[in-house]
C-alpha positions as CSV (number, residue, x, y, z in Angstrom):
1,M,66.8,-28.2,89.5
2,D,69.5,-30.0,86.9
3,F,68.8,-33.4,88.1
4,I,68.1,-34.5,84.5
5,R,71.6,-33.3,83.5
6,A,73.2,-35.1,86.4
7,K,71.3,-38.2,86.5
8,N,74.4,-40.2,85.5
9,T,76.7,-38.7,88.1
10,Y,73.8,-38.3,91.0
11,R,74.6,-42.0,92.3
12,E,78.2,-41.1,93.0
13,N,78.1,-38.1,94.1
14,A,75.2,-37.9,96.3
15,I,77.1,-38.9,99.7
16,V,74.6,-37.1,102.1
17,Q,71.2,-37.8,100.0
18,K,72.4,-42.0,99.8
19,S,73.0,-42.0,103.7
20,M,69.7,-39.7,104.4
21,A,67.8,-42.8,102.2
22,K,69.0,-45.4,104.4
23,K,68.3,-43.6,107.6
24,L,64.6,-43.3,106.8
25,I,63.8,-46.3,105.6
26,L,65.3,-47.6,109.2
27,E,63.6,-45.2,111.6
28,T,60.5,-46.0,109.3
29,I,60.6,-49.7,110.4
30,S,61.1,-48.7,113.6
31,K,58.1,-46.8,113.8
32,A,55.9,-48.1,111.6
33,G,57.0,-51.8,110.5
34,C,57.8,-53.3,107.2
35,N,54.8,-54.5,106.0
36,F,52.5,-52.7,103.7
37,C,50.3,-52.9,101.0
38,N,50.9,-50.0,98.9
39,I,54.0,-47.7,99.0
40,F,54.4,-44.3,96.7
41,E,57.5,-42.7,96.2
42,I,57.6,-39.3,95.1
43,G,60.6,-38.1,93.6
44,S,62.0,-41.5,92.7
45,G,64.9,-40.2,90.9
46,T,67.9,-42.4,89.8
47,G,66.6,-45.0,92.6
48,L,68.7,-44.3,95.9
49,L,65.7,-44.8,98.0
50,T,64.0,-47.2,95.9
51,D,66.3,-49.5,96.7
52,E,66.3,-49.3,100.1
53,I,62.5,-49.9,99.9
54,V,62.4,-52.8,97.7
55,A,65.3,-54.3,99.6
56,N,63.9,-53.8,102.7
57,F,60.1,-53.7,102.5
58,N,57.3,-56.0,102.1
59,F,54.8,-54.8,99.8
60,K,52.0,-55.9,97.2
61,R,52.4,-52.8,94.8
62,L,54.8,-50.0,94.5
63,F,53.8,-46.5,93.2
64,L,56.5,-44.2,91.7
65,N,56.6,-40.5,90.8
66,D,58.9,-38.2,89.4
67,L,59.2,-35.1,87.0
68,T,61.4,-37.3,84.5
69,D,60.9,-40.7,83.4
70,N,61.7,-43.9,85.5
71,F,65.4,-44.0,86.0
72,T,65.4,-46.4,89.0
73,N,65.9,-49.9,87.2
74,H,62.9,-51.0,89.8
75,K,59.7,-52.1,88.2
76,C,56.8,-50.5,89.4
77,K,52.7,-50.9,90.0
78,Q,52.6,-47.7,87.8
79,Y,54.9,-44.3,87.2
80,F,53.5,-41.1,87.8
81,K,55.6,-38.6,85.3
82,G,54.9,-34.7,86.4
83,D,54.9,-32.7,89.3
84,I,53.4,-33.8,92.2
85,S,51.1,-31.2,93.1
86,K,49.2,-31.3,89.8
87,L,49.2,-35.2,88.7
88,N,45.6,-36.6,88.6
89,F,45.6,-39.9,90.7
90,G,41.9,-40.7,90.3
91,D,39.5,-41.0,93.0
92,D,40.4,-44.5,94.3
93,F,44.1,-44.0,94.7
94,C,45.2,-44.6,98.1
95,V,48.4,-45.7,99.7
96,D,49.2,-47.0,103.1
97,L,53.0,-45.4,102.8
98,I,54.2,-42.4,101.3
99,V,58.2,-41.9,101.1
100,S,60.3,-39.2,99.9
101,N,63.8,-38.2,100.5
102,A,65.1,-34.7,99.8
103,V,62.6,-33.6,97.2
104,F,59.9,-31.4,99.6
105,Q,62.5,-28.5,99.4
106,W,61.6,-27.8,96.0
107,I,57.8,-27.8,96.1
108,N,56.5,-24.4,96.3
109,N,53.4,-24.4,98.0
110,K,53.9,-26.9,100.8
111,E,50.5,-26.3,102.7
112,A,48.7,-27.6,99.1
113,L,51.4,-30.4,99.0
114,F,50.8,-32.0,102.5
115,S,47.2,-31.5,102.4
116,R,47.0,-33.9,99.2
117,L,49.2,-36.4,100.8
118,F,46.9,-36.5,103.4
119,S,44.2,-36.7,101.0
120,I,45.7,-40.2,99.3
121,L,47.0,-41.6,102.6
122,A,44.7,-44.4,104.2
123,N,43.4,-44.3,107.7
124,D,46.8,-45.2,109.9
125,G,48.9,-44.9,106.9
126,T,52.6,-43.3,107.2
127,L,54.2,-40.7,105.5
128,A,58.0,-40.8,105.8
129,F,60.3,-38.1,104.4
130,T,63.4,-36.2,104.6
131,Y,63.8,-32.4,104.1
132,F,66.4,-29.8,104.1
133,G,66.9,-26.9,106.9
134,C,67.9,-23.6,107.0
135,K,71.6,-24.5,107.6
136,N,71.6,-26.3,104.3
137,F,74.5,-25.1,102.3
138,C,75.0,-22.1,104.9
139,Q,77.8,-20.8,103.7
140,I,77.0,-20.3,100.2
141,K,74.3,-18.4,101.1
142,N,76.0,-16.4,103.6
143,I,78.6,-15.1,101.0
144,S,76.6,-14.8,97.9
145,G,72.9,-14.2,99.4
146,F,71.6,-16.8,97.2
147,G,69.9,-19.8,97.9
148,L,66.8,-21.8,98.5
149,D,64.2,-20.9,100.8
150,Y,64.4,-23.9,103.4
151,E,60.8,-22.8,105.5
152,D,60.1,-24.2,108.5
153,I,57.4,-27.3,107.5
154,M,56.7,-27.8,111.3
155,P,53.4,-25.5,111.5
156,I,52.1,-26.6,108.0
157,I,52.7,-30.2,109.1
158,K,50.4,-29.5,112.3
159,K,48.0,-27.5,110.1
160,T,47.7,-30.1,107.9
161,G,46.1,-32.9,110.6
162,F,49.2,-35.2,110.4
163,N,50.7,-36.6,114.0
164,I,54.2,-36.3,114.4
165,L,55.4,-39.5,115.4
166,Y,59.2,-39.0,114.8
167,F,61.6,-36.0,114.2
168,E,65.3,-35.7,113.6
169,E,67.8,-33.3,112.3
170,E,71.6,-33.5,111.9
171,L,74.2,-31.3,110.7
172,E,76.7,-33.4,108.2
173,T,79.3,-31.1,107.0
174,L,81.6,-32.3,103.8
175,Y,85.2,-30.8,103.4
176,F,86.4,-30.1,100.1
177,K,90.3,-29.4,98.0
178,D,88.8,-25.9,96.9
179,V,86.0,-23.8,96.1
180,Q,85.5,-25.1,92.4
181,K,85.4,-28.8,93.4
182,I,82.2,-27.6,95.9
183,L,80.4,-26.2,93.1
184,E,81.3,-29.3,91.2
185,H,79.9,-31.5,93.9
186,I,76.7,-29.3,93.7
187,K,76.4,-29.2,90.0
188,L,77.1,-33.6,89.7
189,T,74.0,-33.6,92.1
190,G,72.2,-31.6,90.3
191,V,70.5,-29.6,93.5
192,G,72.8,-26.7,93.4
193,T,71.0,-23.4,94.7
194,N,73.7,-21.4,91.9
195,S,72.2,-22.7,88.7
196,N,70.4,-19.6,87.7
197,H,73.1,-17.3,89.3
198,L,75.2,-15.6,86.7
199,W,78.7,-16.0,87.3
200,T,81.2,-13.7,86.1
201,K,85.2,-14.1,86.4
202,S,85.4,-11.3,89.2
203,K,82.0,-12.7,90.7
204,Y,83.5,-16.0,91.2
205,E,86.9,-14.7,92.2
206,A,85.3,-12.5,94.7
207,F,83.1,-15.5,96.2
208,K,85.8,-17.5,96.7
209,E,88.1,-15.4,98.1
210,K,85.7,-14.9,100.6
211,Y,84.5,-18.4,101.0
212,L,88.2,-19.7,101.7
213,E,88.6,-16.9,104.1
214,K,85.5,-17.9,106.2
215,F,85.1,-21.6,105.7
216,S,87.8,-23.3,105.4
217,D,90.6,-24.9,107.9
218,K,93.2,-27.7,108.1
219,N,90.7,-30.2,106.9
220,G,89.7,-28.5,103.5
221,V,86.7,-26.0,102.5
222,E,83.3,-26.9,104.2
223,L,80.0,-27.3,103.2
224,T,77.1,-28.1,105.3
225,Y,74.2,-30.1,104.9
226,H,71.0,-29.8,107.0
227,P,68.8,-33.3,106.8
228,Q,65.9,-33.5,108.7
229,Y,63.8,-36.6,109.2
230,F,60.1,-36.8,109.4
231,I,57.6,-39.9,110.4
232,L,54.0,-38.5,110.2
233,G,50.8,-40.7,111.0
234,K,47.5,-40.0,110.0
């Protein structure tokens, strides 16, 4: 993930992630209310979700986490810098709402992640997050064969003891002028699946030709996002 390089361009270009953040908060309020004591956001980034938390929830303490420094422009009770899978919270750390937007697809051991989140969540607490399904960036994977493995996490969620209060998924397709604009969009959001792929001129031209042939129409060249929304109870 190239988020650090894209931190100055993320907010402007993360169109889908921004709408996901807004929808996640609205659905969380619908299912769990807006009053919480301790809120913990995982993967706060530049603050797209943090903005919504601060604007819509009543809370006493806000805890934030990301791999990078705090770029949200919001103060918090404590900022945990590092990999959520490896952080040491201490025995007394307990929150009643955990939220995260478009982050968990980057975690390799998702069963360990959900077990850990279950352990720091208060009884009757809520875990609300968004995730990307298997059709995310399907056009790129269809042509190139590379991309993230968007794992089905439903069995893991049930195995770790959470109750599913709400689930919804959508397909949202964006249209661009050409294939290069798609690759620029991915780069500017820092969430590209092609960061480790070695492009040559011939490979790029072949990729572009196939992409235009299979995934363009009068609206432009398409790129599909597959947002999923989860609200879980303990």
